[in-house]
KOLRO-377558 format. One record per residue (C-alpha): residue number from 1; residue in one letter; chain; x, y, z. Coordinates in steps of 0.1 Angstrom, whole numbers. Layout:
<atoms>
ATOM     k   r   c       X       Y       Z
ATOM   NUM   A   A       X       Y       Z
...
</atoms>
This chain:
<atoms>
ATOM     k   r   c       X       Y       Z
ATOM     1   M   A       2       5       3
ATOM     2   K   A      29      22       6
ATOM     3   S   A      46      17     -22
ATOM     4   L   A      13      24     -42
ATOM     5   K   A       9      55     -26
ATOM     6   T   A      47      71     -37
ATOM     7   N   A      38      60     -68
ATOM     8   L   A       9      80     -72
ATOM     9   L   A      24     107     -58
ATOM    10   Q   A      54     107     -80
ATOM    11   T   A      27     103    -112
ATOM    12   Y   A      14     138     -94
ATOM    13   H   A      45     149     -95
ATOM    14   F   A      57     143    -126
ATOM    15   L   A      22     150    -142
ATOM    16   T   A      16     187    -125
ATOM    17   G   A      56     192    -136
ATOM    18   A   A      50     186    -170
ATOM    19   K   A      45     220    -183
ATOM    20   Y   A      79     221    -184
ATOM    21   Y   A      82     195    -209
ATOM    22   Y   A      62     212    -236
ATOM    23   R   A      78     238    -255
ATOM    24   D   A     109     220    -263
ATOM    25   I   A      97     186    -268
ATOM    26   L   A      64     198    -288
ATOM    27   L   A      90     221    -312
ATOM    28   L   A     114     188    -316
ATOM    29   H   A      76     165    -326
ATOM    30   G   A      69     196    -348
ATOM    31   F   A     102     192    -369
ATOM    32   I   A     102     156    -368
ATOM    33   L   A      57     152    -380
ATOM    34   F   A      60     184    -406
ATOM    35   F   A     100     177    -418
ATOM    36   L   A     122     149    -412
ATOM    37   T   A      93     123    -414
ATOM    38   P   A      86     133    -450
ATOM    39   L   A     120     140    -461
ATOM    40   L   A     131     101    -448
ATOM    41   S   A     101      90    -473
ATOM    42   A   A     105     108    -499
ATOM    43   L   A     140      98    -499
ATOM    44   T   A     132      64    -497
ATOM    45   R   A     109      64    -525
ATOM    46   L   A     134      87    -544
ATOM    47   I   A     158      55    -542
ATOM    48   L   A     131      32    -551
ATOM    49   N   A     128      47    -580
ATOM    50   Q   A     159      49    -591
ATOM    51   A   A     157       8    -600
ATOM    52   E   A     119      12    -609
ATOM    53   I   A     112      -6    -575
ATOM    54   S   A      75       2    -570
ATOM    55   Y   A      74     -10    -531
ATOM    56   L   A      90     -21    -507
ATOM    57   S   A      82     -50    -492
ATOM    58   H   A      87     -87    -473
ATOM    59   D   A      84    -104    -510
ATOM    60   N   A     108     -81    -530
ATOM    61   L   A     134     -79    -507
ATOM    62   P   A     157    -111    -520
ATOM    63   T   A     152     -92    -554
ATOM    64   I   A     167     -61    -538
ATOM    65   L   A     200     -80    -520
ATOM    66   Q   A     205     -98    -553
ATOM    67   H   A     201     -75    -578
ATOM    68   H   A     200     -38    -564
ATOM    69   P   A     233     -34    -545
ATOM    70   F   A     231       5    -546
ATOM    71   I   A     196       3    -539
ATOM    72   L   A     208     -18    -511
ATOM    73   I   A     235       6    -498
ATOM    74   G   A     209      33    -503
ATOM    75   L   A     181      17    -483
ATOM    76   I   A     210       6    -458
ATOM    77   L   A     217      47    -452
ATOM    78   M   A     181      56    -450
ATOM    79   L   A     180      32    -424
ATOM    80   L   A     210      45    -405
ATOM    81   L   A     197      78    -407
ATOM    82   L   A     165      68    -391
ATOM    83   V   A     181      51    -364
ATOM    84   L   A     204      84    -360
ATOM    85   A   A     171     101    -361
ATOM    86   V   A     155      85    -333
ATOM    87   Y   A     187      82    -309
ATOM    88   F   A     191     119    -316
ATOM    89   E   A     149     119    -303
ATOM    90   F   A     156      98    -275
ATOM    91   T   A     186     119    -260
ATOM    92   F   A     170     153    -263
ATOM    93   L   A     141     139    -243
ATOM    94   L   A     165     122    -215
ATOM    95   L   A     184     152    -214
ATOM    96   T   A     150     173    -213
ATOM    97   V   A     141     151    -184
ATOM    98   Y   A     176     152    -169
ATOM    99   F   A     175     193    -162
ATOM   100   I   A     138     195    -149
ATOM   101   E   A     146     169    -124
ATOM   102   Q   A     176     186    -116
ATOM   103   K   A     157     222    -119
ATOM   104   Q   A     183     232    -137
ATOM   105   K   A     175     259    -167
ATOM   106   I   A     189     250    -198
ATOM   107   N   A     177     265    -237
ATOM   108   L   A     166     246    -266
ATOM   109   R   A     199     256    -280
ATOM   110   Q   A     219     234    -257
ATOM   111   L   A     193     206    -257
ATOM   112   L   A     206     207    -299
ATOM   113   R   A     242     209    -286
ATOM   114   G   A     243     179    -259
ATOM   115   S   A     222     154    -285
ATOM   116   L   A     243     166    -313
ATOM   117   L   A     275     160    -293
ATOM   118   Q   A     266     119    -281
ATOM   119   I   A     251     110    -319
ATOM   120   K   A     291     124    -325
ATOM   121   K   A     304     104    -296
ATOM   122   I   A     280      71    -308
ATOM   123   K   A     302      35    -310
ATOM   124   A   A     292       8    -335
ATOM   125   G   A     286     -12    -301
ATOM   126   S   A     259      13    -287
ATOM   127   L   A     241      17    -317
ATOM   128   L   A     234     -20    -320
ATOM   129   F   A     218     -22    -281
ATOM   130   F   A     193      12    -288
ATOM   131   L   A     189     -10    -322
ATOM   132   F   A     177     -39    -295
ATOM   133   Y   A     160     -21    -268
ATOM   134   F   A     142       4    -282
ATOM   135   L   A     136      -4    -319
ATOM   136   L   A     124     -45    -306
ATOM   137   I   A     125     -50    -268
ATOM   138   L   A     104     -20    -259
ATOM   139   P   A      75     -20    -289
ATOM   140   F   A      67     -55    -289
ATOM   141   I   A      62     -57    -249
ATOM   142   G   A      38     -24    -258
ATOM   143   M   A      61       8    -241
ATOM   144   N   A      58      28    -270
ATOM   145   F   A      67      62    -279
ATOM   146   N   A      47      85    -297
ATOM   147   S   A      77      91    -322
ATOM   148   A   A      65     100    -355
ATOM   149   L   A      98      82    -369
ATOM   150   L   A      87      49    -354
ATOM   151   A   A      47      49    -370
ATOM   152   K   A      50      31    -392
ATOM   153   F   A      70       1    -368
ATOM   154   Q   A      37     -20    -355
ATOM   155   V   A      29     -57    -354
ATOM   156   P   A      -2     -61    -377
ATOM   157   A   A     -37     -74    -360
ATOM   158   F   A     -35    -108    -382
ATOM   159   I   A      -2    -117    -368
ATOM   160   L   A     -18    -115    -338
ATOM   161   D   A     -48    -135    -350
ATOM   162   V   A     -23    -164    -360
ATOM   163   I   A      -8    -166    -329
ATOM   164   F   A     -41    -166    -304
ATOM   165   D   A     -65    -183    -327
ATOM   166   H   A     -50    -214    -341
ATOM   167   N   A     -21    -222    -319
ATOM   168   T   A     -16    -228    -279
ATOM   169   L   A      17    -238    -282
ATOM   170   L   A      25    -201    -302
ATOM   171   L   A       2    -185    -274
ATOM   172   V   A      23    -200    -249
ATOM   173   L   A      58    -193    -263
ATOM   174   F   A      41    -154    -273
ATOM   175   I   A      37    -152    -237
ATOM   176   A   A      72    -165    -225
ATOM   177   V   A      91    -143    -245
ATOM   178   T   A      69    -110    -236
ATOM   179   I   A      77    -119    -200
ATOM   180   F   A     112    -122    -209
ATOM   181   L   A     114     -92    -234
ATOM   182   I   A      99     -75    -203
ATOM   183   Y   A     122     -86    -181
ATOM   184   L   A     152     -76    -206
ATOM   185   A   A     134     -38    -207
ATOM   186   V   A     136     -37    -166
ATOM   187   R   A     169     -52    -165
ATOM   188   F   A     181     -23    -191
ATOM   189   I   A     163       3    -183
ATOM   190   F   A     199      24    -169
ATOM   191   V   A     217      15    -198
ATOM   192   L   A     209      49    -221
ATOM   193   P   A     210      70    -190
ATOM   194   E   A     243      60    -180
ATOM   195   L   A     257      60    -216
ATOM   196   I   A     244      97    -218
ATOM   197   L   A     246     116    -189
ATOM   198   K   A     279      99    -172
ATOM   199   D   A     294      90    -208
ATOM   200   Q   A     300      54    -200
ATOM   201   K   A     310      28    -224
ATOM   202   L   A     290       3    -229
ATOM   203   G   A     295     -23    -210
ATOM   204   I   A     304      -4    -181
ATOM   205   A   A     267      10    -185
ATOM   206   I   A     251     -27    -196
ATOM   207   R   A     263     -40    -162
ATOM   208   T   A     258     -10    -137
ATOM   209   S   A     221     -11    -152
ATOM   210   W   A     220     -50    -146
ATOM   211   Q   A     227     -41    -106
ATOM   212   R   A     210     -16    -103
ATOM   213   T   A     179     -30    -108
ATOM   214   Q   A     189     -68     -94
ATOM   215   H   A     166     -61     -64
ATOM   216   H   A     141     -31     -79
ATOM   217   L   A     127     -52    -111
ATOM   218   L   A      89     -47     -94
ATOM   219   K   A      94     -18     -81
ATOM   220   I   A     100      -4    -117
ATOM   221   F   A      74     -23    -134
ATOM   222   I   A      48      -9    -109
ATOM   223   R   A      57      28    -111
ATOM   224   Y   A      56      30    -153
ATOM   225   F   A      20       8    -154
ATOM   226   V   A       9      35    -126
ATOM   227   V   A      24      64    -149
ATOM   228   V   A       5      49    -183
ATOM   229   A   A     -24      44    -165
ATOM   230   A   A     -28      75    -150
ATOM   231   L   A     -17      90    -183
ATOM   232   A   A     -47      65    -197
ATOM   233   L   A     -69      73    -177
ATOM   234   L   A     -66     113    -177
ATOM   235   L   A     -66     111    -217
ATOM   236   S   A    -101      88    -221
ATOM   237   V   A    -116     109    -195
ATOM   238   F   A    -108     145    -216
ATOM   239   Q   A    -119     127    -242
ATOM   240   G   A    -146     114    -228
ATOM   241   I   A    -160     153    -218
ATOM   242   L   A    -157     165    -253
ATOM   243   L   A    -176     140    -273
ATOM   244   F   A    -202     145    -245
ATOM   245   I   A    -200     182    -248
ATOM   246   Q   A    -206     173    -292
ATOM   247   R   A    -231     149    -284
ATOM   248   L   A    -256     180    -258
ATOM   249   F   A    -249     204    -291
ATOM   250   E   A    -263     177    -313
ATOM   251   T   A    -287     168    -294
ATOM   252   Y   A    -298     205    -276
ATOM   253   L   A    -286     232    -304
ATOM   254   P   A    -280     211    -335
ATOM   255   Q   A    -277     242    -360
ATOM   256   D   A    -244     247    -342
ATOM   257   D   A    -232     215    -339
ATOM   258   L   A    -209     212    -366
ATOM   259   T   A    -189     248    -353
ATOM   260   S   A    -188     228    -321
ATOM   261   A   A    -175     196    -340
ATOM   262   I   A    -148     218    -353
ATOM   263   V   A    -140     233    -322
ATOM   264   I   A    -139     201    -300
ATOM   265   M   A    -116     182    -333
ATOM   266   T   A     -88     210    -323
ATOM   267   L   A     -97     203    -285
ATOM   268   L   A     -90     169    -290
ATOM   269   Q   A     -56     176    -310
ATOM   270   V   A     -41     197    -286
ATOM   271   L   A     -51     167    -259
ATOM   272   W   A     -31     147    -286
ATOM   273   L   A       0     170    -287
ATOM   274   L   A       2     174    -251
ATOM   275   D   A      -3     136    -246
ATOM   276   I   A      28     132    -269
ATOM   277   V   A      45     151    -247
ATOM   278   L   A      34     129    -211
ATOM   279   S   A      38      95    -232
ATOM   280   T   A      72     105    -247
ATOM   281   V   A      91     110    -218
ATOM   282   S   A      72      87    -190
ATOM   283   I   A     100      60    -198
ATOM   284   F   A     131      86    -192
ATOM   285   Y   A     113     102    -159
ATOM   286   I   A     109      67    -144
ATOM   287   S   A     145      59    -151
ATOM   288   I   A     157      95    -137
ATOM   289   A   A     139      91    -107
ATOM   290   E   A     149      56     -98
ATOM   291   M   A     187      69    -104
ATOM   292   K   A     175     100     -83
ATOM   293   A   A     162      78     -56
ATOM   294   Q   A     190      51     -55
ATOM   295   D   A     218      86     -53
ATOM   296   A   A     229      75     -88
ATOM   297   L   A     220     105    -111
ATOM   298   P   A     250     127    -114
ATOM   299   T   A     244     165    -104
ATOM   300   S   A     261     176    -136
ATOM   301   L   A     270     166    -168
ATOM   302   N   A     310     173    -171
ATOM   303   W   A     306     172    -210
ATOM   304   L   A     282     192    -216
ATOM   305   P   A     289     232    -206
ATOM   306   I   A     260     246    -197
ATOM   307   E   A     258     285    -202
ATOM   308   S   A     239     311    -174
ATOM   309   Q   A     206     313    -176
ATOM   310   K   A     187     349    -170
ATOM   311   T   A     158     348    -146
ATOM   312   T   A     151     385    -157
ATOM   313   A   A     113     388    -158
ATOM   314   Q   A     119     399    -190
ATOM   315   S   A     133     366    -205
ATOM   316   K   A     101     349    -183
ATOM   317   F   A      77     368    -203
ATOM   318   K   A      95     362    -236
ATOM   319   S   A      93     320    -225
ATOM   320   K   A      60     322    -219
ATOM   321   S   A      52     344    -252
ATOM   322   F   A      75     322    -273
ATOM   323   L   A      52     292    -257
ATOM   324   I   A      20     307    -261
ATOM   325   L   A      29     318    -300
ATOM   326   V   A      38     283    -307
ATOM   327   L   A      11     266    -292
ATOM   328   V   A     -15     292    -308
ATOM   329   L   A       1     283    -345
ATOM   330   C   A       0     245    -336
ATOM   331   V   A     -42     249    -329
ATOM   332   L   A     -47     274    -362
ATOM   333   G   A     -28     250    -386
ATOM   334   L   A     -46     219    -370
ATOM   335   S   A     -78     235    -373
ATOM   336   A   A    -107     251    -393
ATOM   337   K   A    -107     242    -428
ATOM   338   S   A     -85     211    -421
ATOM   339   N   A    -110     201    -396
ATOM   340   A   A    -140     212    -410
ATOM   341   D   A    -131     192    -447
ATOM   342   F   A    -126     163    -424
ATOM   343   L   A    -160     165    -404
ATOM   344   T   A    -181     172    -441
ATOM   345   D   A    -162     147    -458
ATOM   346   A   A    -184     129    -478
ATOM   347   S   A    -166     101    -483
ATOM   348   N   A    -190      76    -461
ATOM   349   T   A    -192      52    -490
ATOM   350   I   A    -211      23    -494
ATOM   351   P   A    -180      -2    -497
ATOM   352   A   A    -183     -40    -516
ATOM   353   T   A    -187     -66    -487
ATOM   354   A   A    -167     -98    -491
ATOM   355   S   A    -164    -125    -470
ATOM   356   H   A    -135    -138    -457
ATOM   357   R   A    -126    -174    -460
ATOM   358   G   A    -163    -175    -475
ATOM   359   V   A    -173    -176    -436
ATOM   360   D   A    -199    -156    -415
ATOM   361   N   A    -193    -161    -377
ATOM   362   K   A    -178    -192    -382
ATOM   363   N   A    -215    -207    -398
ATOM   364   A   A    -191    -236    -411
ATOM   365   V   A    -154    -244    -423
ATOM   366   Q   A    -134    -219    -436
ATOM   367   N   A    -132    -227    -477
ATOM   368   S   A    -154    -249    -481
ATOM   369   I   A    -184    -253    -503
ATOM   370   E   A    -209    -254    -473
ATOM   371   A   A    -198    -222    -457
ATOM   372   L   A    -197    -207    -493
ATOM   373   K   A    -235    -218    -494
ATOM   374   L   A    -247    -209    -466
ATOM   375   T   A    -230    -171    -464
ATOM   376   S   A    -241    -167    -499
ATOM   377   Q   A    -277    -174    -499
ATOM   378   E   A    -276    -164    -463
ATOM   379   T   A    -257    -128    -459
ATOM   380   H   A    -254    -123    -502
ATOM   381   P   A    -220    -104    -499
ATOM   382   D   A    -207     -84    -532
ATOM   383   Y   A    -177    -114    -529
ATOM   384   V   A    -167    -144    -514
ATOM   385   E   A    -131    -144    -503
ATOM   386   M   A    -113    -177    -510
ATOM   387   D   A     -73    -189    -515
ATOM   388   I   A     -63    -212    -536
ATOM   389   Q   A     -25    -229    -539
ATOM   390   E   A     -13    -251    -567
ATOM   391   T   A     -11    -289    -558
ATOM   392   K   A      16    -317    -566
ATOM   393   D   A       2    -327    -598
ATOM   394   H   A      -4    -293    -610
ATOM   395   Q   A     -43    -289    -603
ATOM   396   F   A     -55    -262    -577
ATOM   397   V   A     -67    -266    -546
ATOM   398   V   A     -88    -241    -515
ATOM   399   F   A     -69    -242    -488
ATOM   400   H   A     -57    -212    -467
ATOM   401   D   A     -25    -223    -443
ATOM   402   Y   A       9    -233    -462
ATOM   403   N   A       2    -263    -438
ATOM   404   L   A     -25    -290    -431
ATOM   405   K   A     -16    -293    -397
ATOM   406   A   A     -36    -271    -379
ATOM   407   L   A     -69    -276    -391
ATOM   408   T   A     -63    -312    -406
ATOM   409   G   A     -38    -327    -385
ATOM   410   I   A     -13    -338    -412
ATOM   411   D   A      21    -330    -414
ATOM   412   K   A      24    -316    -453
ATOM   413   K   A      19    -289    -476
ATOM   414   P   A      -7    -286    -497
ATOM   415   N   A      16    -288    -526
ATOM   416   Q   A      30    -320    -513
ATOM   417   L   A       1    -340    -521
ATOM   418   T   A     -18    -350    -554
ATOM   419   L   A     -57    -330    -559
ATOM   420   S   A     -72    -364    -553
ATOM   421   E   A     -52    -369    -521
ATOM   422   L   A     -65    -336    -509
ATOM   423   T   A     -99    -339    -514
ATOM   424   K   A    -102    -369    -496
ATOM   425   I   A     -88    -347    -461
ATOM   426   T   A    -116    -338    -436
ATOM   427   V   A    -110    -300    -423
ATOM   428   K   A    -124    -298    -383
ATOM   429   E   A    -129    -257    -372
ATOM   430   N   A    -153    -242    -351
ATOM   431   G   A    -169    -278    -342
ATOM   432   K   A    -179    -285    -383
ATOM   433   T   A    -163    -308    -404
ATOM   434   A   A    -155    -306    -439
ATOM   435   R   A    -141    -322    -469
ATOM   436   I   A    -110    -300    -483
ATOM   437   V   A    -125    -292    -520
ATOM   438   S   A    -106    -285    -551
ATOM   439   F   A    -108    -251    -569
ATOM   440   D   A    -131    -263    -597
ATOM   441   D   A    -155    -277    -574
ATOM   442   Y   A    -154    -247    -557
ATOM   443   Y   A    -159    -229    -586
ATOM   444   K   A    -192    -245    -602
ATOM   445   T   A    -208    -244    -571
ATOM   446   A   A    -202    -205    -572
ATOM   447   Q   A    -213    -199    -604
ATOM   448   S   A    -242    -218    -597
ATOM   449   L   A    -251    -192    -570
ATOM   450   N   A    -242    -167    -591
ATOM   451   Q   A    -215    -159    -570
ATOM   452   R   A    -190    -136    -571
ATOM   453   L   A    -154    -147    -555
ATOM   454   L   A    -121    -126    -548
ATOM   455   I   A     -98    -157    -557
ATOM   456   E   A     -63    -154    -536
ATOM   457   I   A     -38    -169    -552
ATOM   458   K   A     -13    -184    -527
ATOM   459   P   A      20    -192    -548
ATOM   460   T   A      51    -207    -530
ATOM   461   K   A      85    -215    -539
ATOM   462   D   A      78    -249    -548
ATOM   463   D   A      52    -238    -578
ATOM   464   S   A      60    -251    -608
ATOM   465   P   A      69    -226    -632
ATOM   466   E   A      35    -231    -656
ATOM   467   M   A      15    -220    -624
ATOM   468   L   A       5    -190    -634
ATOM   469   D   A      -3    -198    -674
ATOM   470   N   A     -24    -232    -663
ATOM   471   F   A     -45    -207    -642
ATOM   472   I   A     -51    -183    -668
ATOM   473   A   A     -56    -211    -694
ATOM   474   K   A     -81    -227    -675
ATOM   475   Y   A     -97    -202    -650
ATOM   476   G   A     -90    -170    -669
ATOM   477   D   A    -122    -165    -691
ATOM   478   A   A    -148    -169    -670
ATOM   479   I   A    -135    -149    -644
ATOM   480   E   A    -139    -123    -664
ATOM   481   K   A    -172    -129    -678
ATOM   482   H   A    -183    -137    -639
ATOM   483   G   A    -165    -110    -628
ATOM   484   D   A    -145    -122    -599
ATOM   485   L   A    -115    -105    -591
ATOM   486   V   A     -81    -121    -586
ATOM   487   Q   A     -56    -110    -555
ATOM   488   S   A     -23    -124    -540
ATOM   489   L   A       8    -114    -515
ATOM   490   S   A      28    -117    -540
ATOM   491   Y   A      35     -82    -558
ATOM   492   D   A      55    -103    -591
ATOM   493   V   A      22    -128    -593
ATOM   494   I   A       3     -99    -600
ATOM   495   E   A      23     -78    -618
ATOM   496   Q   A      27    -115    -643
ATOM   497   L   A     -11    -123    -646
ATOM   498   K   A     -16     -86    -653
ATOM   499   T   A       5     -84    -680
ATOM   500   K   A      -3    -120    -693
ATOM   501   A   A     -40    -109    -686
ATOM   502   P   A     -46     -76    -684
ATOM   503   H   A     -86     -79    -686
ATOM   504   L   A     -85     -94    -655
ATOM   505   V   A     -88     -79    -624
ATOM   506   A   A     -64     -78    -600
ATOM   507   G   A     -48     -67    -568
ATOM   508   Y   A     -19     -63    -549
ATOM   509   I   A     -23     -78    -507
ATOM   510   M   A       1     -54    -487
ATOM   511   P   A       3     -62    -450
ATOM   512   F   A      15     -25    -442
ATOM   513   S   A      22       2    -458
ATOM   514   V   A      61      11    -454
ATOM   515   V   A      62      45    -481
ATOM   516   G   A      25      44    -496
ATOM   517   P   A       8      28    -520
ATOM   518   P   A      27      12    -547
ATOM   519   K   A      34      15    -580
ATOM   520   G   A      24      -9    -610
ATOM   521   K   A      -3     -25    -628
ATOM   522   M   A     -30     -41    -602
ATOM   523   D   A     -64     -27    -601
ATOM   524   F   A     -63     -23    -566
ATOM   525   L   A     -49     -29    -530
ATOM   526   T   A     -61     -49    -502
ATOM   527   I   A     -47     -36    -468
ATOM   528   E   A     -47     -47    -431
ATOM   529   Y   A     -74     -22    -413
ATOM   530   T   A     -49     -17    -384
ATOM   531   T   A     -25      -1    -406
ATOM   532   L   A     -54      20    -430
ATOM   533   N   A     -60      56    -431
ATOM   534   A   A     -79      83    -450
ATOM   535   K   A     -44      96    -462
ATOM   536   F   A     -33      61    -473
ATOM   537   I   A     -67      57    -497
ATOM   538   K   A     -68      88    -511
ATOM   539   S   A     -32      85    -526
ATOM   540   A   A     -41      49    -536
ATOM   541   H   A     -79      68    -559
ATOM   542   A   A     -49      91    -571
ATOM   543   Q   A     -30      66    -589
ATOM   544   G   A     -67      52    -600
ATOM   545   K   A     -65      22    -580
ATOM   546   K   A     -92       9    -551
ATOM   547   V   A     -88      -1    -517
ATOM   548   F   A    -103     -33    -502
ATOM   549   T   A     -96     -42    -464
ATOM   550   W   A     -94     -71    -442
ATOM   551   T   A    -105     -78    -419
ATOM   552   P   A    -127     -53    -396
ATOM   553   N   A    -149     -74    -372
ATOM   554   D   A    -170     -52    -351
ATOM   555   A   A    -194     -24    -364
ATOM   556   K   A    -171       4    -351
ATOM   557   T   A    -143      -1    -371
ATOM   558   M   A    -163     -14    -401
ATOM   559   S   A    -180      22    -397
ATOM   560   R   A    -144      40    -394
ATOM   561   M   A    -132      22    -424
ATOM   562   M   A    -164      32    -447
ATOM   563   F   A    -162      72    -438
ATOM   564   Y   A    -116      70    -447
ATOM   565   G   A    -137      58    -483
ATOM   566   T   A    -127      24    -485
ATOM   567   D   A    -138       6    -512
ATOM   568   G   A    -146     -26    -500
ATOM   569   I   A    -147     -47    -464
ATOM   570   I   A    -130     -79    -459
ATOM   571   T   A    -151     -93    -428
ATOM   572   D   A    -154    -126    -411
ATOM   573   Q   A    -190    -108    -400
ATOM   574   M   A    -211    -106    -429
ATOM   575   E   A    -246    -103    -414
ATOM   576   L   A    -230     -74    -392
ATOM   577   L   A    -214     -54    -416
ATOM   578   N   A    -243     -57    -439
ATOM   579   D   A    -265     -43    -412
ATOM   580   T   A    -239     -16    -406
ATOM   581   I   A    -239      -4    -440
ATOM   582   Y   A    -274      -4    -442
ATOM   583   S   A    -282      11    -411
ATOM   584   N   A    -308      36    -410
ATOM   585   E   A    -285      58    -388
ATOM   586   E   A    -272      90    -402
ATOM   587   M   A    -233      93    -393
ATOM   588   T   A    -231     121    -368
ATOM   589   Y   A    -204     145    -363
ATOM   590   S   A    -196     129    -325
ATOM   591   D   A    -193      98    -346
ATOM   592   K   A    -170     112    -375
ATOM   593   L   A    -147     123    -337
ATOM   594   I   A    -147      88    -323
ATOM   595   F   A    -131      78    -355
ATOM   596   F   A    -106     109    -356
ATOM   597   V   A    -102      98    -320
ATOM   598   T   A     -95      61    -334
ATOM   599   G   A     -71      69    -359
ATOM   600   I   A     -54      99    -351
ATOM   601   G   A     -20     101    -356
</atoms>
């Protein structure tokens, strides 16, 4: 109880002293958000364009490694620049927290100078540790930083779905790895302060951090948890109050609801900026406060001479005036026209609907004829999304996983068995059973139901050289006539398909976006919903490409995807998607503000 009280008091001290963080950190974030991040993205795309490489993802890295050495060097340099930029950002934040904790005045120029001095002194070992700790360990266990430079580095939801839904062993392993990484995160929490504040060598910093945390693991973790929980609670409360006020305007003053929505959206943005400051420096605050509690915090930094600061009333006035000016500019820049455009945007489209693997709310076994019939006849999707793979005898089977074991208990790959062997195997899922089916039989059933398909080709390195030619020859004309779509996670497969059969409508599946929509011959893009935003959709539409998203399974997320302007939604909950689309409820400004809060940044 005493420990909890101490942590709460320290958290209160952190929050009440937060005003000292705002100016410099907001300026740094503004520079990163509006200049450095767009610059790095533009330079990366420029490098890729030199070799006419249209995208950057997991499936074209081997090609870049083998055939584009200069592009590879350029990308490595961009990665190094990114890492150095993040290191600079974190050094700046750590120094800011240190001087505030020491109640020592320091100006922005000196903070920048100190951060640059540390960049000049950084060694390869320190950089590797930084990569390991701040870009791998902390994000993995949820101790994230609100850094615009790291915004695109997140685990897509579908990977977590695979871990939690399909394999108990993977789930246990995931939990064990998470616990181990939390342990490492706490044991290494003082390494960066030792490297920067005391100018220690990496080995000494690691040993020192390991020793200091030996008997303080739980205390440090609880302190971090209390700070994060307090920030999350405060943010939620203030957001809730603002959204409630908007509801009141919509109920009692509907003639002013747009004006109030613009003002409240601006306030939400200001709240977001303030949360950035606090959540970003929270882990540095914890490490500095703990070092001070252990009497291990240096009283001064020998490597950074500090100039004396004027404390006249005039200088205080100038400082406050500058802060007010920055905040006013931020408010003006983020509000008014841009907010009005967002709130009045008519992009709340009616998307094409697609049943993911043919199921609706686990009504049957995925990719089975039973699921196809039930879902098509009961929920009438525009498309049924399904998966095909080449078999050992160069036929096509309807199956998603690259190994049969999870659904059948047989430890074989589909391409290791003939079609005849595969169609004798029973799949078990959701308490139901069904036989694996050939694509021929599945397609005939779809045609008899007049049900269009979204066919995902799942290539492997063991496919025959004629796989795509066989697919086009056998099904190309029927696909065009029937109005079906084709997609694949392989960029090369889609490019070859559009070259060989330009009349087919084909799309490239992107698990995530690094530098925006890729260029290419594809007609549409399919992207996982957690990394999709309105900006990506508008960029794709500017290229003449439609955007599908998978797999939002709740009404709020579906509505948000529609508000962003997505052209198609692939879901496991078709009935819910239909209800959401054809609901008679008009979207209010409150709903749009909720979508803004959900997808902010």
